[in-house]
C-alpha positions in Angstrom: -0.2 -0.1 -0.1 1.3 3.9 -0.8 -0.1 5.6 2.0 -1.5 8.8 1.3 0.4 11.8 1.4 -2.7 14.3 1.4 -6.0 14.4 3.2 -8.9 16.7 2.2 -9.9 16.8 5.7 -13.1 18.8 5.5 -15.7 20.4 5.6 -19.1 19.0 4.5 -21.0 20.9 2.0 -17.9 23.1 1.3 -16.8 22.2 -2.2 -14.8 18.7 -1.3 -16.8 16.7 -3.4 -15.6 19.0 -6.4 -12.0 19.3 -5.1 -11.5 15.6 -4.8 -13.1 15.2 -8.4 -10.7 18.0 -9.8 -7.7 16.3 -8.2 -8.6 13.0 -9.4 -8.6 14.3 -13.1 -4.8 15.3 -12.5 -2.3 12.6 -13.9 0.2 12.8 -11.2 -2.6 12.7 -8.5 -4.4 9.4 -7.3 -7.3 9.8 -5.4 -9.0 7.3 -3.1 -12.1 6.1 -6.0 -14.3 6.7 -3.0 -14.4 9.4 -0.8 -15.8 9.2 3.4 -13.7 6.3 4.5 -13.5 7.9 7.8 -10.8 5.7 9.0 -9.1 8.3 11.0 -11.4 9.7 13.2 -11.7 7.2 16.0 -13.9 9.3 18.1 -16.8 8.5 15.6 -19.4 5.6 16.4 -20.1 5.1 12.7 -17.4 4.6 10.9 -17.1 3.2 7.0 -13.5 1.5 7.3 -12.5 0.4 10.9 -9.2 -1.5 9.5 -5.9 -0.9 8.1 -6.4 -4.0 5.9 -9.5 -2.7 4.7 -8.2 0.9 4.4 -5.1 -0.4 2.0 -7.5 -1.8 -0.4 -8.7 1.9 -1.5 -4.9 3.0 -2.6 -2.3 1.5 -4.8 0.3 -0.9 -4.1 3.1 1.3 -6.1 3.4 4.6 -6.4 3.9 4.6 -10.1 4.1 7.8 -11.7 1.8 9.4 -9.3 3.6 12.2 -7.4 0.5 12.9 -4.9 -1.9 10.4 -3.2 -4.9 11.3 -1.3 -8.7 10.6 -0.1 -11.0 12.7 1.2 -13.3 12.4 4.1 -15.0 15.5 5.3 -15.6 14.9 9.2 -11.9 14.6 9.7 -11.8 18.2 10.6 -14.4 18.2 13.0 -13.1 15.2 14.6 -10.8 15.5 17.9 -8.8 12.8 17.1 -8.4 12.3 13.1 -5.3 14.8 12.8 -3.4 13.0 15.8 -4.3 9.8 14.0 -3.3 11.0 10.5 0.0 12.3 11.8 1.1 9.1 13.7 0.3 6.8 10.8 2.3 9.6 8.2 4.5 9.7 10.7 4.0 14.0 10.7 4.2 14.4 6.9 1.0 14.7 5.7 -0.8 17.7 4.0 -4.0 18.9 4.5 -6.7 20.4 2.2 -9.5 22.5 4.1 -12.7 23.6 2.7 -14.7 26.1 4.1 -17.5 28.5 3.8 -19.8 30.7 6.0 -21.1 28.6 8.6 -24.8 29.6 8.4 -25.1 28.7 4.6 -23.0 25.4 5.6 -25.5 24.7 8.5 -28.5 25.1 5.9 -26.8 23.4 3.1 -25.6 20.0 5.7 -29.8 19.8 6.8 -30.5 19.5 3.2 -27.7 16.9 2.8 -29.0 14.9 5.5 -32.8 15.1 4.3 -31.8 14.0 0.5 -29.7 11.2 2.2 -32.5 9.8 4.1 -31.5 10.4 7.3 -32.6 13.7 8.8 -36.3 12.7 9.7 -37.3 17.0 10.0 -37.4 18.2 6.5 -38.3 21.8 7.6 -34.8 23.3 8.4 -36.2 26.0 10.9 -37.7 23.0 12.7 -34.5 20.8 12.7 -32.4 23.9 13.9 -34.6 25.0 16.9 -34.5 21.2 18.0 -31.2 19.8 17.1 -29.1 22.9 18.0 -30.5 23.0 21.5 -28.7 21.2 24.3 -30.8 19.2 26.3 -33.8 19.0 23.9 -36.1 15.9 23.4 -34.4 14.6 19.9 -36.8 13.0 17.5 -35.4 9.7 16.4 -32.5 9.2 14.0 -32.0 6.2 12.2 -29.7 3.8 14.1 -26.6 4.0 11.3 -26.1 7.5 11.0 -23.3 9.9 13.8 -26.1 11.7 15.6 -23.7 14.1 16.6 -23.4 15.6 13.0 -27.2 16.5 13.1 -26.2 19.0 16.0 -26.6 22.1 13.4 -24.4 24.2 15.4 -21.7 22.1 16.6 -21.0 20.4 13.2 -20.4 23.8 11.3 -18.4 25.6 14.0 -15.6 25.6 11.6 -13.5 28.5 13.3 -13.1 26.6 15.9 -12.2 23.3 14.4 -9.9 24.9 12.1 -8.2 26.7 15.2 -8.0 23.2 17.0 -6.3 21.6 13.9 -3.8 24.3 13.2 -2.7 24.3 17.0 -1.4 20.2 16.2 0.2 21.0 12.6 2.8 23.6 11.1 0.4 25.8 9.3 2.3 25.1 6.0 1.2 21.9 5.7 -2.7 23.1 5.5 -4.1 24.9 2.6 -7.4 26.7 2.8 -9.8 26.7 0.1 -13.2 28.8 0.2 -16.0 27.8 -1.3 -16.5 31.5 -2.7 -13.4 31.0 -4.4 -13.9 27.8 -5.7 -17.4 28.9 -7.3 -16.0 32.3 -8.7 -12.6 31.3 -10.0 -11.8 27.6 -10.1 -9.1 27.5 -12.4 -7.3 29.7 -10.2 -8.1 28.1 -7.1 -7.0 24.7 -8.4 -3.6 25.9 -9.5 -2.9 27.3 -6.1 -3.9 23.6 -4.6 -1.7 22.1 -7.4 1.3 23.9 -6.4 0.4 23.1 -2.5 0.7 19.3 -3.8 4.0 20.0 -5.7 2.3 18.8 -9.1 1.9 20.2 -12.4 -0.3 23.0 -12.8 -2.9 21.6 -15.5 -5.8 23.1 -14.2 -6.9 25.2 -17.4 -6.8 21.6 -19.0 -9.4 20.1 -16.8 -13.1 19.4 -16.7 -14.1 21.8 -14.0 -18.0 21.2 -13.5 -19.2 21.9 -9.8 -20.3 18.4 -8.0 -22.6 18.1 -5.6 -24.5 20.8 -6.3 -28.0 22.2 -5.0 -30.8 19.6 -5.1 -33.8 18.5 -3.1 -35.7 15.0 -2.7 -38.8 14.1 -4.5 -39.8 12.5 -1.7 -38.4 12.3 2.0 -39.7 8.9 2.5 -38.4 7.2 -0.4 -34.9 8.7 0.7 -35.4 7.4 3.9 -36.0 3.7 2.6 -33.0 3.9 0.2 -30.7 4.9 2.9 -31.9 1.7 4.9 -31.3 -0.5 1.9 -28.0 1.2 1.5 -27.0 0.6 5.1 -28.3 -3.1 5.1 -26.0 -3.6 2.0 -22.7 -2.1 3.7 -23.5 -4.3 7.0 -23.6 -7.0 4.4 -20.5 -6.3 3.0 -21.3 -5.7 -0.4 -19.0 -2.9 -2.1 -20.5 -3.9 -5.3 -23.9 -4.1 -6.7 -26.1 -3.2 -9.8 -26.5 0.4 -8.9 -30.3 0.2 -8.3 -29.7 2.0 -5.2 -27.7 5.0 -7.1 -30.4 4.7 -9.7 -33.4 5.0 -7.6 -31.7 8.0 -5.3 -30.9 10.0 -8.6 -34.5 9.7 -9.8 -35.8 10.9 -6.3 -33.4 13.8 -6.9 -34.3 17.3 -8.4 -31.6 19.9 -8.8 -32.7 23.1 -8.0 -31.5 25.6 -5.7 -32.7 25.6 -2.2 -35.1 28.6 -1.4 -33.2 31.2 0.7 -33.2 31.5 4.3 -35.8 33.8 5.8 -33.8 37.4 6.6 -35.1 36.4 10.3 -33.6 33.1 10.3 -30.3 34.0 8.8 -30.0 36.8 11.1 -30.6 34.2 14.0 -27.8 32.4 12.9 -25.4 34.8 12.1 -25.6 35.8 15.9 -25.3 32.3 17.1 -22.4 31.7 14.7 -20.9 35.3 15.4 -17.8 34.1 17.1 -17.0 31.3 14.4 -17.2 33.7 11.5 -14.8 36.1 13.6 -12.5 33.3 13.8 -12.8 32.2 9.8 -12.1 36.2 8.9 -9.1 36.0 10.7 -7.8 33.0 8.8 -9.4 34.1 5.5 -7.3 37.7 5.6 -3.8 37.1 4.4 -0.9 37.6 7.0 
């Protein structure tokens, strides 16, 4: 196994899928063919890959022409153990790519993703925020195969604090920050900077840079939940391959259109609650 030497470590709904896809097109970069392995966040109760033997199957046995080998797991930034585990695994040489955005927009997008995936039982974001981000509240049931802490839409989106914790453990030169607005408005320049960070040839202008994992809504939340349960059963049975039926059903249950804008009152409320996190991110956003 050739160990990955860089990690797209988060955060959810911040452009990680696009970055992973675009990096995977580079002839000198090997990306794990599947995202969200979450091998190193050992503080999670639900982990997709739990043994080094299984983890090794996602990476080449020989480096060949690859100058960089990586994987993307969006909850590594949120994890309190992932960076420490990666550092032990890599001997303190790994590089980290961290995708970030405004926490308010992330919380709204994360809720939508959970609904689409059939994991969130409260389809209205305002209601979900009022219940799931309130400590000590009586929580409606979630499927048993999901990581419940990722449905606390405040805690999951404290990007400033999560980034601060990561940078306390790492030399700043090994962490490259990618802002979603830059990725959206100027993907070529943003990707060129990532290539420079990884030490590979800049071929950003030659790649297909369509955005991945764009805004979408479920046709039927009930169908989403049934598909999610079937997918969980498949994973429990150890079935990695299939006939693509679940993927086909999931795609048929999706409508690709922008989400409705947050109401002004709800946005103002979330901006107030995330004020400290927004201020922290602003410090990292401003060049030193």
